[in-house]
BAROZA-178259 format. One record per residue (C-alpha): residue number from 1; chain; x, y, z. Coordinates in steps of 0.02 Angstrom, whole numbers. Example, Ala and Ser with C-alpha at 12.3 -4.5 7.8 and 13.67 -1.06 7.14 Angstrom:
REM residues 2
<num = 1&chaine = A&x = 615&y = -225&z = 390>
<num = 2&chaine = A&x = 684&y = -53&z = 357>
END
This chain:
REM residues 264
<num = 1&chaine = A&x = 0&y = 0&z = 0>
<num = 2&chaine = A&x = 73&y = 166&z = -54>
<num = 3&chaine = A&x = 25&y = 316&z = 52>
<num = 4&chaine = A&x = 37&y = 494&z = -14>
<num = 5&chaine = A&x = 25&y = 661&z = 74>
<num = 6&chaine = A&x = -11&y = 822&z = -18>
<num = 7&chaine = A&x = 32&y = 973&z = 90>
<num = 8&chaine = A&x = 178&y = 976&z = 212>
<num = 9&chaine = A&x = 107&y = 1098&z = 339>
<num = 10&chaine = A&x = 96&y = 1058&z = 524>
<num = 11&chaine = A&x = -32&y = 918&z = 502>
<num = 12&chaine = A&x = 41&y = 843&z = 344>
<num = 13&chaine = A&x = 215&y = 844&z = 419>
<num = 14&chaine = A&x = 156&y = 764&z = 580>
<num = 15&chaine = A&x = 64&y = 625&z = 490>
<num = 16&chaine = A&x = 207&y = 587&z = 371>
<num = 17&chaine = A&x = 333&y = 568&z = 512>
<num = 18&chaine = A&x = 213&y = 469&z = 622>
<num = 19&chaine = A&x = 177&y = 348&z = 480>
<num = 20&chaine = A&x = 364&y = 328&z = 453>
<num = 21&chaine = A&x = 395&y = 298&z = 638>
<num = 22&chaine = A&x = 259&y = 164&z = 635>
<num = 23&chaine = A&x = 357&y = 70&z = 502>
<num = 24&chaine = A&x = 271&y = 123&z = 342>
<num = 25&chaine = A&x = 403&y = 129&z = 206>
<num = 26&chaine = A&x = 306&y = 162&z = 46>
<num = 27&chaine = A&x = 273&y = 346&z = 75>
<num = 28&chaine = A&x = 263&y = 491&z = -46>
<num = 29&chaine = A&x = 240&y = 678&z = -18>
<num = 30&chaine = A&x = 214&y = 840&z = -113>
<num = 31&chaine = A&x = 211&y = 1021&z = -59>
<num = 32&chaine = A&x = 187&y = 1187&z = -146>
<num = 33&chaine = A&x = 356&y = 1244&z = -77>
<num = 34&chaine = A&x = 465&y = 1095&z = -123>
<num = 35&chaine = A&x = 613&y = 1152&z = -17>
<num = 36&chaine = A&x = 514&y = 1114&z = 142>
<num = 37&chaine = A&x = 518&y = 930&z = 97>
<num = 38&chaine = A&x = 707&y = 917&z = 96>
<num = 39&chaine = A&x = 705&y = 861&z = 278>
<num = 40&chaine = A&x = 591&y = 716&z = 230>
<num = 41&chaine = A&x = 696&y = 649&z = 86>
<num = 42&chaine = A&x = 757&y = 504&z = 192>
<num = 43&chaine = A&x = 584&y = 439&z = 237>
<num = 44&chaine = A&x = 480&y = 465&z = 80>
<num = 45&chaine = A&x = 483&y = 490&z = -106>
<num = 46&chaine = A&x = 463&y = 672&z = -159>
<num = 47&chaine = A&x = 348&y = 719&z = -303>
<num = 48&chaine = A&x = 216&y = 846&z = -353>
<num = 49&chaine = A&x = 29&y = 840&z = -321>
<num = 50&chaine = A&x = -13&y = 749&z = -482>
<num = 51&chaine = A&x = 129&y = 627&z = -457>
<num = 52&chaine = A&x = 67&y = 581&z = -283>
<num = 53&chaine = A&x = -114&y = 563&z = -338>
<num = 54&chaine = A&x = -72&y = 455&z = -489>
<num = 55&chaine = A&x = 17&y = 315&z = -396>
<num = 56&chaine = A&x = -39&y = 314&z = -214>
<num = 57&chaine = A&x = -174&y = 201&z = -143>
<num = 58&chaine = A&x = -218&y = 323&z = -4>
<num = 59&chaine = A&x = -199&y = 509&z = -40>
<num = 60&chaine = A&x = -207&y = 630&z = 107>
<num = 61&chaine = A&x = -245&y = 810&z = 58>
<num = 62&chaine = A&x = -179&y = 918&z = 199>
<num = 63&chaine = A&x = -198&y = 1094&z = 129>
<num = 64&chaine = A&x = -284&y = 1253&z = 185>
<num = 65&chaine = A&x = -472&y = 1262&z = 153>
<num = 66&chaine = A&x = -445&y = 1402&z = 27>
<num = 67&chaine = A&x = -328&y = 1288&z = -74>
<num = 68&chaine = A&x = -430&y = 1127&z = -66>
<num = 69&chaine = A&x = -533&y = 1151&z = -224>
<num = 70&chaine = A&x = -380&y = 1200&z = -326>
<num = 71&chaine = A&x = -286&y = 1044&z = -272>
<num = 72&chaine = A&x = -435&y = 931&z = -306>
<num = 73&chaine = A&x = -455&y = 1006&z = -480>
<num = 74&chaine = A&x = -270&y = 979&z = -513>
<num = 75&chaine = A&x = -273&y = 793&z = -471>
<num = 76&chaine = A&x = -449&y = 747&z = -528>
<num = 77&chaine = A&x = -397&y = 676&z = -696>
<num = 78&chaine = A&x = -245&y = 579&z = -635>
<num = 79&chaine = A&x = -295&y = 504&z = -468>
<num = 80&chaine = A&x = -259&y = 317&z = -466>
<num = 81&chaine = A&x = -414&y = 211&z = -503>
<num = 82&chaine = A&x = -480&y = 139&z = -340>
<num = 83&chaine = A&x = -377&y = 258&z = -233>
<num = 84&chaine = A&x = -448&y = 326&z = -70>
<num = 85&chaine = A&x = -445&y = 515&z = -60>
<num = 86&chaine = A&x = -433&y = 580&z = 119>
<num = 87&chaine = A&x = -476&y = 761&z = 157>
<num = 88&chaine = A&x = -420&y = 839&z = 320>
<num = 89&chaine = A&x = -543&y = 982&z = 294>
<num = 90&chaine = A&x = -699&y = 945&z = 396>
<num = 91&chaine = A&x = -792&y = 1098&z = 331>
<num = 92&chaine = A&x = -811&y = 1037&z = 152>
<num = 93&chaine = A&x = -946&y = 905&z = 126>
<num = 94&chaine = A&x = -932&y = 747&z = 22>
<num = 95&chaine = A&x = -1063&y = 822&z = -92>
<num = 96&chaine = A&x = -953&y = 973&z = -129>
<num = 97&chaine = A&x = -797&y = 867&z = -155>
<num = 98&chaine = A&x = -895&y = 758&z = -278>
<num = 99&chaine = A&x = -926&y = 911&z = -386>
<num = 100&chaine = A&x = -740&y = 919&z = -419>
<num = 101&chaine = A&x = -679&y = 740&z = -407>
<num = 102&chaine = A&x = -775&y = 578&z = -407>
<num = 103&chaine = A&x = -688&y = 441&z = -307>
<num = 104&chaine = A&x = -689&y = 349&z = -142>
<num = 105&chaine = A&x = -672&y = 485&z = -10>
<num = 106&chaine = A&x = -646&y = 496&z = 177>
<num = 107&chaine = A&x = -632&y = 643&z = 296>
<num = 108&chaine = A&x = -510&y = 633&z = 441>
<num = 109&chaine = A&x = -498&y = 748&z = 592>
<num = 110&chaine = A&x = -346&y = 714&z = 703>
<num = 111&chaine = A&x = -312&y = 795&z = 871>
<num = 112&chaine = A&x = -157&y = 890&z = 929>
<num = 113&chaine = A&x = -124&y = 741&z = 1044>
<num = 114&chaine = A&x = -73&y = 643&z = 888>
<num = 115&chaine = A&x = 100&y = 715&z = 922>
<num = 116&chaine = A&x = 117&y = 593&z = 1066>
<num = 117&chaine = A&x = 22&y = 452&z = 982>
<num = 118&chaine = A&x = -138&y = 481&z = 1081>
<num = 119&chaine = A&x = -254&y = 564&z = 956>
<num = 120&chaine = A&x = -440&y = 529&z = 955>
<num = 121&chaine = A&x = -446&y = 532&z = 766>
<num = 122&chaine = A&x = -617&y = 554&z = 686>
<num = 123&chaine = A&x = -656&y = 476&z = 518>
<num = 124&chaine = A&x = -807&y = 466&z = 404>
<num = 125&chaine = A&x = -829&y = 392&z = 230>
<num = 126&chaine = A&x = -933&y = 425&z = 76>
<num = 127&chaine = A&x = -1044&y = 290&z = 2>
<num = 128&chaine = A&x = -911&y = 231&z = -121>
<num = 129&chaine = A&x = -788&y = 173&z = 11>
<num = 130&chaine = A&x = -778&y = -15&z = 34>
<num = 131&chaine = A&x = -744&y = -107&z = 197>
<num = 132&chaine = A&x = -567&y = -152&z = 147>
<num = 133&chaine = A&x = -531&y = 33&z = 118>
<num = 134&chaine = A&x = -600&y = 76&z = 289>
<num = 135&chaine = A&x = -494&y = -57&z = 371>
<num = 136&chaine = A&x = -335&y = 0&z = 283>
<num = 137&chaine = A&x = -360&y = 183&z = 330>
<num = 138&chaine = A&x = -406&y = 145&z = 510>
<num = 139&chaine = A&x = -253&y = 33&z = 529>
<num = 140&chaine = A&x = -143&y = 172&z = 461>
<num = 141&chaine = A&x = -219&y = 300&z = 578>
<num = 142&chaine = A&x = -189&y = 193&z = 732>
<num = 143&chaine = A&x = -9&y = 250&z = 718>
<num = 144&chaine = A&x = -66&y = 418&z = 790>
<num = 145&chaine = A&x = -193&y = 352&z = 916>
<num = 146&chaine = A&x = -371&y = 287&z = 928>
<num = 147&chaine = A&x = -489&y = 297&z = 778>
<num = 148&chaine = A&x = -673&y = 341&z = 795>
<num = 149&chaine = A&x = -792&y = 323&z = 648>
<num = 150&chaine = A&x = -939&y = 443&z = 645>
<num = 151&chaine = A&x = -1073&y = 487&z = 516>
<num = 152&chaine = A&x = -1032&y = 644&z = 417>
<num = 153&chaine = A&x = -1166&y = 747&z = 503>
<num = 154&chaine = A&x = -1089&y = 713&z = 675>
<num = 155&chaine = A&x = -911&y = 761&z = 628>
<num = 156&chaine = A&x = -941&y = 940&z = 686>
<num = 157&chaine = A&x = -986&y = 897&z = 865>
<num = 158&chaine = A&x = -858&y = 758&z = 862>
<num = 159&chaine = A&x = -725&y = 887&z = 818>
<num = 160&chaine = A&x = -777&y = 994&z = 966>
<num = 161&chaine = A&x = -752&y = 844&z = 1081>
<num = 162&chaine = A&x = -582&y = 788&z = 1018>
<num = 163&chaine = A&x = -498&y = 910&z = 898>
<num = 164&chaine = A&x = -550&y = 1071&z = 986>
<num = 165&chaine = A&x = -551&y = 997&z = 1161>
<num = 166&chaine = A&x = -364&y = 1014&z = 1197>
<num = 167&chaine = A&x = -388&y = 1202&z = 1173>
<num = 168&chaine = A&x = -544&y = 1204&z = 1280>
<num = 169&chaine = A&x = -461&y = 1104&z = 1418>
<num = 170&chaine = A&x = -306&y = 1213&z = 1414>
<num = 171&chaine = A&x = -415&y = 1369&z = 1425>
<num = 172&chaine = A&x = -513&y = 1302&z = 1574>
<num = 173&chaine = A&x = -360&y = 1253&z = 1673>
<num = 174&chaine = A&x = -268&y = 1412&z = 1625>
<num = 175&chaine = A&x = -410&y = 1507&z = 1710>
<num = 176&chaine = A&x = -403&y = 1393&z = 1862>
<num = 177&chaine = A&x = -214&y = 1411&z = 1880>
<num = 178&chaine = A&x = -220&y = 1600&z = 1862>
<num = 179&chaine = A&x = -358&y = 1608&z = 1992>
<num = 180&chaine = A&x = -255&y = 1500&z = 2109>
<num = 181&chaine = A&x = -109&y = 1621&z = 2095>
<num = 182&chaine = A&x = -212&y = 1752&z = 2186>
<num = 183&chaine = A&x = -234&y = 1639&z = 2337>
<num = 184&chaine = A&x = -60&y = 1568&z = 2364>
<num = 185&chaine = A&x = 126&y = 1604&z = 2362>
<num = 186&chaine = A&x = 163&y = 1443&z = 2268>
<num = 187&chaine = A&x = 257&y = 1490&z = 2107>
<num = 188&chaine = A&x = 157&y = 1493&z = 1946>
<num = 189&chaine = A&x = 258&y = 1356&z = 1861>
<num = 190&chaine = A&x = 234&y = 1243&z = 2012>
<num = 191&chaine = A&x = 46&y = 1274&z = 2012>
<num = 192&chaine = A&x = 35&y = 1231&z = 1827>
<num = 193&chaine = A&x = 139&y = 1073&z = 1849>
<num = 194&chaine = A&x = 34&y = 1015&z = 1997>
<num = 195&chaine = A&x = -130&y = 1043&z = 1905>
<num = 196&chaine = A&x = -71&y = 967&z = 1740>
<num = 197&chaine = A&x = 0&y = 812&z = 1824>
<num = 198&chaine = A&x = -159&y = 787&z = 1925>
<num = 199&chaine = A&x = -268&y = 815&z = 1771>
<num = 200&chaine = A&x = -169&y = 688&z = 1669>
<num = 201&chaine = A&x = -169&y = 559&z = 1809>
<num = 202&chaine = A&x = -355&y = 582&z = 1839>
<num = 203&chaine = A&x = -392&y = 548&z = 1655>
<num = 204&chaine = A&x = -283&y = 392&z = 1656>
<num = 205&chaine = A&x = -364&y = 333&z = 1818>
<num = 206&chaine = A&x = -539&y = 352&z = 1745>
<num = 207&chaine = A&x = -493&y = 261&z = 1584>
<num = 208&chaine = A&x = -398&y = 120&z = 1669>
<num = 209&chaine = A&x = -526&y = 92&z = 1807>
<num = 210&chaine = A&x = -678&y = 129&z = 1697>
<num = 211&chaine = A&x = -734&y = 267&z = 1816>
<num = 212&chaine = A&x = -864&y = 399&z = 1775>
<num = 213&chaine = A&x = -848&y = 583&z = 1819>
<num = 214&chaine = A&x = -976&y = 554&z = 1956>
<num = 215&chaine = A&x = -870&y = 410&z = 2024>
<num = 216&chaine = A&x = -719&y = 522&z = 2042>
<num = 217&chaine = A&x = -819&y = 663&z = 2124>
<num = 218&chaine = A&x = -897&y = 537&z = 2243>
<num = 219&chaine = A&x = -727&y = 466&z = 2291>
<num = 220&chaine = A&x = -649&y = 635&z = 2327>
<num = 221&chaine = A&x = -795&y = 746&z = 2383>
<num = 222&chaine = A&x = -843&y = 676&z = 2552>
<num = 223&chaine = A&x = -1009&y = 737&z = 2622>
<num = 224&chaine = A&x = -988&y = 907&z = 2702>
<num = 225&chaine = A&x = -806&y = 916&z = 2649>
<num = 226&chaine = A&x = -698&y = 1043&z = 2559>
<num = 227&chaine = A&x = -703&y = 959&z = 2388>
<num = 228&chaine = A&x = -892&y = 948&z = 2395>
<num = 229&chaine = A&x = -900&y = 1136&z = 2422>
<num = 230&chaine = A&x = -793&y = 1168&z = 2267>
<num = 231&chaine = A&x = -885&y = 1039&z = 2162>
<num = 232&chaine = A&x = -1051&y = 1124&z = 2202>
<num = 233&chaine = A&x = -984&y = 1288&z = 2134>
<num = 234&chaine = A&x = -933&y = 1205&z = 1971>
<num = 235&chaine = A&x = -1095&y = 1109&z = 1946>
<num = 236&chaine = A&x = -1201&y = 1261&z = 1988>
<num = 237&chaine = A&x = -1106&y = 1390&z = 1885>
<num = 238&chaine = A&x = -1007&y = 1308&z = 1746>
<num = 239&chaine = A&x = -1153&y = 1231&z = 1649>
<num = 240&chaine = A&x = -1203&y = 1399&z = 1575>
<num = 241&chaine = A&x = -1025&y = 1428&z = 1516>
<num = 242&chaine = A&x = -1016&y = 1254&z = 1441>
<num = 243&chaine = A&x = -1182&y = 1275&z = 1350>
<num = 244&chaine = A&x = -1126&y = 1443&z = 1281>
<num = 245&chaine = A&x = -960&y = 1368&z = 1226>
<num = 246&chaine = A&x = -1046&y = 1239&z = 1116>
<num = 247&chaine = A&x = -1176&y = 1362&z = 1053>
<num = 248&chaine = A&x = -1039&y = 1481&z = 995>
<num = 249&chaine = A&x = -921&y = 1351&z = 922>
<num = 250&chaine = A&x = -1055&y = 1253&z = 831>
<num = 251&chaine = A&x = -1127&y = 1412&z = 757>
<num = 252&chaine = A&x = -952&y = 1463&z = 701>
<num = 253&chaine = A&x = -931&y = 1291&z = 625>
<num = 254&chaine = A&x = -1096&y = 1309&z = 529>
<num = 255&chaine = A&x = -1041&y = 1477&z = 460>
<num = 256&chaine = A&x = -869&y = 1409&z = 413>
<num = 257&chaine = A&x = -950&y = 1262&z = 323>
<num = 258&chaine = A&x = -1070&y = 1378&z = 232>
<num = 259&chaine = A&x = -928&y = 1489&z = 173>
<num = 260&chaine = A&x = -823&y = 1339&z = 121>
<num = 261&chaine = A&x = -965&y = 1268&z = 19>
<num = 262&chaine = A&x = -978&y = 1430&z = -81>
<num = 263&chaine = A&x = -807&y = 1395&z = -157>
<num = 264&chaine = A&x = -872&y = 1236&z = -235>
END
């Protein structure tokens, strides 16, 4: 199986190197600025967009939304018969892509945590994709973490929960750490380290022990205790913020999708 990547930006670069680290040898890449690919000469074959599309069995298109249509138009007449086209742009629908290129198509949304091999990678497929194609792509994507298949119309909310979530989590705990600074003389870097380590360990504990959020709260927040007092504040006040977060982000996603569709 030959795997090609068009676009050597942050996501394309990450995927190329992760695939190589996982032992995939038959790799190929193309980028608008060819010089950027010099560092990858030892792990993949270098070509142009049409060259990648014409010989690869799986073709990842990792370009900016504004460039997606142009790239699809460029490769539409040369893409290898039976190849699986993989778009990393969640805002452009299968229907729009089909207007430019007709082939087996998947959409993939990785998370920043792919950098440490712990991505919750979302994937959806158009009606042309066969089970063997799904299996091949999912196996490839396990090199960056866990793979979750969703229907196309749930990719938006799915992205909020895995792709956007590192940013949301970082924002929440940034606020908590900054608030804590006003109540202690513990240095800022120590506060951050303490909170991050506890957050990471709590997540691992829940996953390994199959614990719910309520289980953890129940174990720590004894009746009438200090943790219970803090948990009450969060449950009583944070829900409105959480609801507003999803209202705003999902609306932004709808607008982004609408604008992206106009280009097609």
